[in-house]
Residue frames as qw, qx, qy, qz and C-alpha x, y, z in Angstrom:
[[0.707, -0.637, 0.186, 0.245, -5.62, 20.58, 29.00],
 [0.323, 0.842, -0.421, -0.101, -2.35, 21.91, 27.60],
 [0.903, 0.202, -0.364, 0.102, 0.11, 19.21, 26.66],
 [0.341, 0.454, -0.574, 0.590, 2.93, 20.50, 28.88],
 [0.491, -0.383, 0.394, -0.675, 0.56, 20.60, 31.88],
 [0.946, -0.024, -0.115, -0.303, -0.66, 17.11, 31.11],
 [0.782, 0.288, -0.480, 0.275, 2.81, 15.59, 30.98],
 [0.047, 0.462, -0.560, 0.686, 3.86, 17.34, 34.18],
 [0.704, -0.280, 0.238, -0.608, 0.76, 16.02, 35.94],
 [0.960, 0.087, -0.236, -0.121, 1.34, 12.49, 34.69],
 [0.504, 0.449, -0.594, 0.438, 4.94, 12.56, 35.86],
 [0.230, -0.352, 0.579, -0.699, 3.62, 13.07, 39.38],
 [0.721, -0.077, 0.278, -0.630, 0.38, 11.12, 39.49],
 [0.845, 0.246, -0.411, -0.239, 1.28, 8.00, 37.54],
 [0.380, 0.253, -0.797, 0.395, 3.56, 6.80, 40.34],
 [0.389, -0.483, -0.728, 0.292, 2.46, 6.03, 43.90],
 [0.120, -0.928, -0.313, -0.160, 0.59, 8.99, 45.48],
 [0.602, 0.011, -0.150, 0.784, 2.97, 11.85, 45.98],
 [0.165, -0.812, -0.284, 0.482, 3.29, 15.57, 46.57],
 [0.451, 0.592, 0.216, 0.632, 3.62, 18.62, 44.35],
 [0.373, -0.459, -0.292, 0.752, 5.19, 21.65, 45.99],
 [0.201, 0.908, 0.361, 0.068, 3.62, 25.03, 45.43],
 [0.456, 0.588, -0.153, 0.651, 6.87, 26.81, 46.22],
 [0.552, -0.326, -0.494, 0.588, 8.55, 28.44, 49.21],
 [0.109, 0.295, -0.017, 0.949, 8.02, 32.22, 48.71],
 [0.079, 0.323, 0.635, -0.698, 5.74, 34.04, 51.11],
 [0.511, 0.599, 0.207, -0.581, 3.76, 35.41, 48.15],
 [0.221, -0.172, 0.805, 0.523, 3.46, 33.67, 44.78],
 [0.427, 0.073, -0.416, -0.799, 1.09, 33.44, 41.78],
 [0.730, -0.049, 0.400, -0.552, -2.16, 31.57, 42.41],
 [0.886, 0.332, -0.233, -0.223, -1.56, 29.16, 39.53],
 [0.405, 0.458, -0.731, 0.303, 1.74, 28.16, 41.16],
 [0.364, -0.267, 0.646, -0.615, 0.03, 27.61, 44.51],
 [0.767, 0.181, 0.490, -0.372, -2.56, 25.34, 42.90],
 [0.004, 0.411, -0.752, -0.516, -0.60, 23.48, 40.19],
 [0.027, -0.087, -0.926, -0.366, -2.62, 21.79, 37.41],
 [0.227, 0.483, 0.682, -0.500, -5.96, 23.04, 38.74],
 [0.353, 0.569, -0.115, -0.733, -6.56, 25.34, 35.76],
 [0.238, 0.260, -0.828, -0.435, -5.79, 22.49, 33.34],
 [0.041, 0.231, 0.956, -0.178, -8.21, 20.23, 35.21],
 [0.264, 0.567, 0.469, -0.624, -11.01, 22.81, 35.24],
 [0.269, 0.454, -0.433, -0.731, -10.57, 23.33, 31.51],
 [0.024, -0.050, -0.974, -0.219, -11.76, 19.77, 30.89],
 [0.531, -0.307, -0.377, -0.694, -15.50, 19.34, 30.17],
 [0.541, -0.370, 0.499, -0.567, -17.34, 18.35, 33.34],
 [0.956, 0.081, 0.013, -0.282, -18.41, 15.04, 31.82],
 [0.752, 0.443, -0.433, 0.225, -14.74, 14.16, 31.22],
 [0.226, 0.374, -0.645, 0.627, -13.74, 14.69, 34.87],
 [0.657, -0.450, -0.095, -0.597, -16.81, 13.50, 36.76],
 [0.936, -0.225, -0.270, 0.016, -15.06, 10.46, 38.28],
 [0.721, -0.126, -0.226, 0.643, -11.88, 12.12, 39.57],
 [0.056, -0.971, -0.086, -0.215, -10.78, 15.39, 41.11],
 [0.513, 0.383, -0.406, 0.653, -7.77, 17.24, 42.52],
 [0.567, -0.791, -0.231, -0.008, -7.29, 17.95, 46.22],
 [0.379, 0.602, -0.353, 0.608, -4.71, 20.17, 47.94],
 [0.720, -0.619, -0.291, 0.120, -3.38, 19.87, 51.51],
 [0.073, -0.915, 0.337, -0.208, -1.12, 22.10, 53.57],
 [0.943, -0.026, -0.177, 0.281, 2.27, 20.40, 53.97],
 [0.077, -0.905, 0.387, -0.159, 5.35, 21.34, 55.95],
 [0.180, -0.536, 0.824, -0.032, 8.55, 19.30, 55.98],
 [0.390, 0.094, -0.840, -0.366, 6.65, 16.69, 53.92],
 [0.096, -0.314, -0.886, 0.327, 3.99, 16.26, 56.61],
 [0.155, -0.672, -0.508, -0.517, 0.38, 17.54, 56.59],
 [0.182, -0.087, -0.471, 0.859, -0.27, 20.43, 58.97],
 [0.091, -0.713, -0.692, -0.073, -3.43, 21.99, 60.36],
 [0.254, -0.739, -0.207, 0.589, -2.05, 25.44, 61.19],
 [0.366, 0.107, 0.438, 0.814, -1.51, 26.70, 57.65],
 [0.178, 0.801, 0.404, -0.405, -3.11, 30.05, 56.83],
 [0.344, 0.003, 0.468, 0.814, -3.09, 31.87, 53.51],
 [0.290, 0.696, 0.314, -0.577, -4.93, 34.65, 51.67],
 [0.515, 0.426, 0.538, 0.514, -5.76, 35.05, 48.01],
 [0.053, -0.612, -0.032, 0.789, -5.02, 38.60, 46.89],
 [0.514, 0.543, 0.621, 0.234, -7.12, 39.38, 43.83],
 [0.283, 0.488, 0.261, 0.783, -7.45, 42.33, 41.45],
 [0.241, -0.746, -0.088, -0.614, -7.78, 45.59, 43.31],
 [0.111, 0.361, -0.730, 0.570, -6.08, 44.01, 46.34],
 [0.781, -0.306, -0.064, -0.541, -9.26, 42.18, 47.36],
 [0.022, 0.392, -0.878, 0.275, -8.34, 39.64, 50.05],
 [0.859, -0.145, -0.192, -0.452, -10.02, 36.23, 50.46],
 [0.433, -0.503, 0.727, -0.174, -8.82, 33.76, 53.11],
 [0.520, 0.192, -0.797, -0.238, -8.02, 30.26, 51.87],
 [0.767, -0.346, 0.186, -0.507, -10.32, 27.84, 53.73],
 [0.341, 0.310, -0.881, 0.104, -8.64, 24.81, 55.32],
 [0.807, -0.419, -0.271, -0.317, -10.25, 21.99, 57.29],
 [0.646, -0.693, 0.301, -0.108, -8.85, 20.37, 60.45],
 [0.868, -0.112, 0.358, 0.325, -6.47, 18.14, 58.48],
 [0.248, -0.554, 0.347, 0.715, -5.13, 20.98, 56.34],
 [0.378, 0.333, 0.729, 0.464, -7.13, 20.30, 53.18],
 [0.122, 0.124, -0.129, -0.976, -8.31, 23.26, 51.12],
 [0.305, 0.407, 0.815, -0.278, -12.12, 23.11, 51.26],
 [0.429, 0.822, 0.292, -0.235, -12.93, 25.74, 48.61],
 [0.624, -0.042, 0.406, 0.666, -10.70, 25.73, 45.55],
 [0.085, 0.510, -0.141, -0.844, -10.25, 28.78, 43.30],
 [0.697, 0.585, 0.362, -0.202, -12.39, 28.98, 40.18],
 [0.698, 0.295, 0.343, 0.555, -10.92, 28.99, 36.69],
 [0.144, 0.902, 0.145, 0.382, -11.60, 32.73, 36.48],
 [0.491, -0.851, 0.180, 0.037, -9.65, 33.31, 39.72],
 [0.808, -0.208, 0.363, 0.416, -6.77, 31.19, 38.47],
 [0.542, 0.453, 0.356, 0.612, -6.57, 33.33, 35.32],
 [0.087, -0.959, -0.256, -0.089, -7.07, 36.66, 37.09],
 [0.421, 0.597, -0.331, 0.597, -3.45, 37.28, 37.99],
 [0.625, -0.723, 0.051, -0.289, -4.20, 36.84, 41.70],
 [0.376, 0.455, -0.721, 0.363, -1.52, 35.81, 44.16],
 [0.788, -0.483, -0.379, -0.047, -1.44, 33.77, 47.35],
 [0.029, 0.688, -0.467, 0.554, 0.11, 35.18, 50.51],
 [0.653, -0.174, -0.697, 0.239, 1.24, 32.92, 53.36],
 [0.340, -0.736, 0.053, -0.584, -0.11, 34.18, 56.68],
 [0.846, -0.507, 0.148, -0.074, 1.52, 31.54, 58.92],
 [0.472, -0.514, 0.649, 0.303, 4.75, 29.61, 59.14],
 [0.362, 0.455, -0.586, -0.564, 5.80, 28.65, 55.59],
 [0.655, 0.077, 0.740, -0.131, 4.12, 25.61, 54.06],
 [0.117, 0.186, -0.706, -0.673, 3.42, 24.10, 50.65],
 [0.757, 0.165, 0.183, -0.605, 0.29, 22.69, 49.04],
 [0.270, -0.176, 0.929, 0.180, 0.48, 18.96, 48.35],
 [0.592, 0.231, -0.304, -0.710, -1.55, 17.70, 45.37],
 [0.399, -0.008, 0.911, -0.104, -3.56, 14.46, 45.34],
 [0.438, 0.071, -0.573, -0.689, -5.45, 12.92, 42.42],
 [0.348, 0.011, 0.791, -0.504, -8.58, 11.37, 43.93],
 [0.115, -0.300, -0.875, -0.363, -11.40, 9.12, 42.85],
 [0.335, -0.255, 0.003, -0.907, -14.83, 10.76, 43.21],
 [0.626, -0.307, -0.697, -0.165, -16.40, 7.62, 44.74],
 [0.543, -0.694, 0.155, -0.446, -17.68, 7.87, 48.31],
 [0.190, 0.419, -0.838, 0.294, -15.30, 6.23, 50.80],
 [0.844, -0.259, 0.066, -0.465, -16.72, 3.07, 52.35],
 [0.510, -0.423, 0.749, -0.025, -15.60, -0.35, 53.58],
 [0.642, 0.260, 0.699, 0.180, -16.97, -1.98, 50.40],
 [0.172, 0.651, -0.258, -0.693, -16.09, -0.52, 47.01],
 [0.833, 0.448, 0.303, -0.116, -17.21, -1.65, 43.58],
 [0.572, -0.277, 0.499, 0.589, -14.26, -2.65, 41.40],
 [0.423, 0.583, 0.546, 0.427, -16.10, -1.70, 38.21],
 [0.037, -0.982, -0.180, -0.034, -16.53, 1.86, 39.48],
 [0.493, -0.684, 0.329, 0.425, -12.84, 2.07, 40.38],
 [0.581, 0.095, 0.599, 0.543, -11.98, 0.84, 36.90],
 [0.268, 0.809, 0.442, 0.280, -14.23, 3.46, 35.32],
 [0.235, -0.949, 0.042, 0.204, -12.52, 6.22, 37.31],
 [0.537, -0.426, 0.512, 0.517, -9.08, 5.05, 36.15],
 [0.501, 0.406, 0.622, 0.445, -10.35, 4.75, 32.59],
 [0.125, 0.947, 0.291, 0.061, -11.69, 8.30, 32.65],
 [0.348, -0.811, 0.277, 0.380, -8.34, 9.68, 33.82],
 [0.539, -0.145, 0.647, 0.520, -6.55, 7.77, 31.07],
 [0.395, 0.651, 0.579, 0.292, -9.08, 8.86, 28.44],
 [0.028, -0.987, -0.092, 0.128, -8.69, 12.50, 29.42],
 [0.437, -0.637, 0.450, 0.448, -4.91, 12.17, 29.26],
 [0.538, 0.136, 0.687, 0.468, -4.92, 10.45, 25.87],
 [0.286, 0.830, 0.459, 0.136, -7.36, 12.98, 24.40],
 [0.116, -0.971, 0.079, 0.193, -5.20, 15.87, 25.54],
 [0.532, -0.517, 0.522, 0.421, -1.85, 14.31, 24.63],
 [0.629, 0.676, -0.171, -0.344, -2.64, 13.57, 20.99],
 [0.752, 0.476, -0.453, 0.056, 0.39, 12.01, 19.28],
 [0.066, 0.523, -0.716, 0.458, 2.19, 11.77, 22.62],
 [0.799, -0.283, 0.140, -0.512, -0.46, 9.42, 24.01],
 [0.918, 0.160, -0.362, 0.035, 1.69, 6.39, 23.15],
 [0.550, 0.301, -0.523, 0.577, 4.45, 7.43, 25.55],
 [0.330, -0.553, 0.269, -0.716, 2.57, 8.84, 28.54],
 [0.006, 0.092, -0.926, 0.365, 2.33, 6.74, 31.73],
 [0.483, -0.366, -0.641, -0.472, -0.90, 4.94, 32.51],
 [0.427, -0.338, 0.453, -0.706, -3.14, 5.24, 35.56],
 [0.582, 0.028, -0.792, -0.182, -3.67, 1.68, 36.73],
 [0.449, -0.147, -0.767, 0.434, -4.03, 1.72, 40.50],
 [0.410, -0.725, -0.156, -0.531, -6.42, 2.82, 43.26],
 [0.381, 0.155, -0.671, 0.617, -4.93, 3.40, 46.72],
 [0.535, -0.660, -0.431, -0.303, -6.81, 3.37, 50.04],
 [0.212, 0.399, -0.525, 0.721, -5.03, 5.43, 52.76],
 [0.315, -0.249, 0.535, -0.743, -5.98, 4.72, 56.38],
 [0.811, -0.040, -0.278, -0.513, -7.97, 1.62, 55.42],
 [0.660, -0.421, 0.603, -0.155, -5.67, -0.83, 57.24],
 [0.316, -0.125, 0.889, 0.308, -5.94, -4.02, 55.22],
 [0.608, 0.397, -0.057, -0.685, -8.00, -4.91, 52.17],
 [0.433, -0.021, 0.880, 0.194, -9.07, -7.87, 50.10],
 [0.399, 0.202, -0.451, -0.772, -10.61, -8.36, 46.69],
 [0.581, 0.147, 0.719, -0.352, -13.80, -10.42, 46.65],
 [0.009, 0.095, -0.788, -0.608, -14.43, -12.41, 43.47],
 [0.565, -0.058, -0.299, -0.767, -17.74, -13.09, 41.79],
 [0.725, -0.144, -0.663, -0.123, -17.85, -16.58, 43.30],
 [0.642, -0.740, -0.072, -0.187, -17.25, -15.26, 46.83],
 [0.835, -0.082, -0.149, 0.524, -13.57, -16.13, 47.07],
 [0.120, -0.991, 0.060, -0.001, -11.37, -13.45, 48.60],
 [0.802, 0.169, -0.116, 0.562, -7.71, -12.62, 48.14],
 [0.399, -0.743, -0.119, 0.524, -5.62, -10.20, 50.18],
 [0.441, 0.868, 0.048, 0.225, -4.59, -7.02, 48.39],
 [0.685, 0.118, -0.222, 0.684, -0.98, -5.81, 48.50],
 [0.304, -0.921, -0.167, 0.178, 0.15, -2.94, 50.70],
 [0.586, 0.468, -0.088, 0.656, 2.73, -0.26, 49.91],
 [0.441, -0.610, -0.282, 0.595, 4.49, 2.00, 52.40],
 [0.291, 0.767, 0.244, 0.517, 3.85, 5.58, 51.22],
 [0.385, 0.025, -0.332, 0.861, 6.00, 8.34, 52.79],
 [0.140, -0.037, 0.233, -0.962, 4.01, 10.56, 55.17],
 [0.692, -0.134, -0.248, -0.665, 0.93, 8.38, 54.76],
 [0.531, -0.311, 0.736, -0.282, 2.00, 4.95, 56.00],
 [0.250, 0.032, 0.943, 0.216, 0.94, 1.47, 54.85],
 [0.509, 0.369, -0.001, -0.778, -1.62, 1.80, 52.04],
 [0.576, 0.181, 0.792, 0.084, -3.48, -1.14, 50.46],
 [0.301, 0.505, -0.301, -0.751, -4.11, -0.85, 46.75],
 [0.714, 0.286, 0.639, -0.019, -5.69, -2.61, 43.81],
 [0.100, 0.370, -0.564, -0.732, -4.87, -2.75, 40.12],
 [0.732, 0.249, 0.361, -0.521, -8.25, -3.84, 38.73],
 [0.696, 0.538, -0.369, -0.299, -6.89, -5.02, 35.39],
 [0.233, 0.458, -0.846, 0.142, -4.50, -7.40, 37.18],
 [0.275, 0.015, 0.862, -0.426, -7.21, -9.21, 39.17],
 [0.371, -0.084, -0.654, -0.654, -9.63, -10.85, 36.77],
 [0.494, -0.407, -0.751, -0.159, -13.05, -11.50, 38.24],
 [0.221, -0.206, -0.544, 0.783, -12.73, -9.11, 41.20],
 [0.121, -0.696, -0.594, -0.384, -16.11, -7.59, 42.03],
 [0.391, -0.886, -0.123, -0.214, -15.63, -5.82, 45.35],
 [0.392, 0.388, -0.544, 0.632, -12.85, -4.38, 47.49],
 [0.658, -0.663, -0.348, -0.080, -13.47, -5.15, 51.16],
 [0.275, 0.581, -0.396, 0.656, -11.57, -2.81, 53.52],
 [0.455, -0.277, -0.696, 0.482, -10.91, -3.12, 57.24],
 [0.054, -0.642, -0.353, 0.678, -11.83, 0.56, 57.60],
 [0.434, 0.847, 0.297, 0.077, -13.25, 3.15, 55.25],
 [0.618, 0.116, 0.045, 0.776, -10.30, 4.97, 53.63],
 [0.117, -0.637, -0.201, 0.735, -9.80, 8.66, 54.27],
 [0.455, 0.672, -0.171, -0.558, -9.78, 9.14, 50.47],
 [0.867, 0.202, 0.422, 0.171, -9.20, 7.08, 47.32],
 [0.058, -0.751, 0.398, 0.523, -6.08, 8.04, 45.40],
 [0.856, 0.482, 0.185, -0.001, -5.45, 7.26, 41.73],
 [0.082, -0.800, 0.525, 0.279, -2.03, 6.68, 40.23],
 [0.664, 0.442, -0.584, -0.149, 0.31, 4.23, 38.57],
 [0.902, -0.166, -0.375, 0.137, 1.84, 1.04, 39.87],
 [0.483, -0.859, 0.157, 0.066, 3.81, 1.74, 43.08],
 [0.382, 0.746, -0.536, 0.105, 7.50, 2.20, 42.59],
 [0.920, -0.135, -0.320, 0.182, 9.66, -0.73, 43.61],
 [0.232, -0.887, 0.341, -0.208, 11.97, -0.05, 46.54]]
């Protein structure tokens, strides 16, 4: 991962879950449409097995389901970008496609692609805190390895967020439970979260509902 890409990614992802804009033009380079994806795919698979990047169609800072776009490759080959019903890209470009000089053409009303850094764990109402900690550790290890001498000044990934889960509590090894804090995230709503290192003895996160995804980032910004 190139150092400049790493620091740009950390500036976004180390805060509460946010959005990276792909840009407003109707046609733009594929690496601008999918920011940081090439840097992520450059990592060895073993170094990114616990986290991944996801992209969603966004308009006016809200997810949309009517976004349509086409990848225009060498020789003007056209490949539709596949979105699901909530506007998430279901088939991301390969590293070769990202380096091919392809472009992305907007085929609908203008929109952007919002970036989310996600934990690779399956979403459920009970989540193992150790596994969440390992995912955060892997992100931090990848960042430190890539940053080299700058590793002392880069932000840290400390927090797992659970959108659409309602409420959550941490269950300790002795069975005691404590309510987890909730942060209001723009365009997502109230999101419970856990900072595993700050809750000694936590074994399990118990959620009111299975989250729609598990986001990784830094401590939420104070408002």
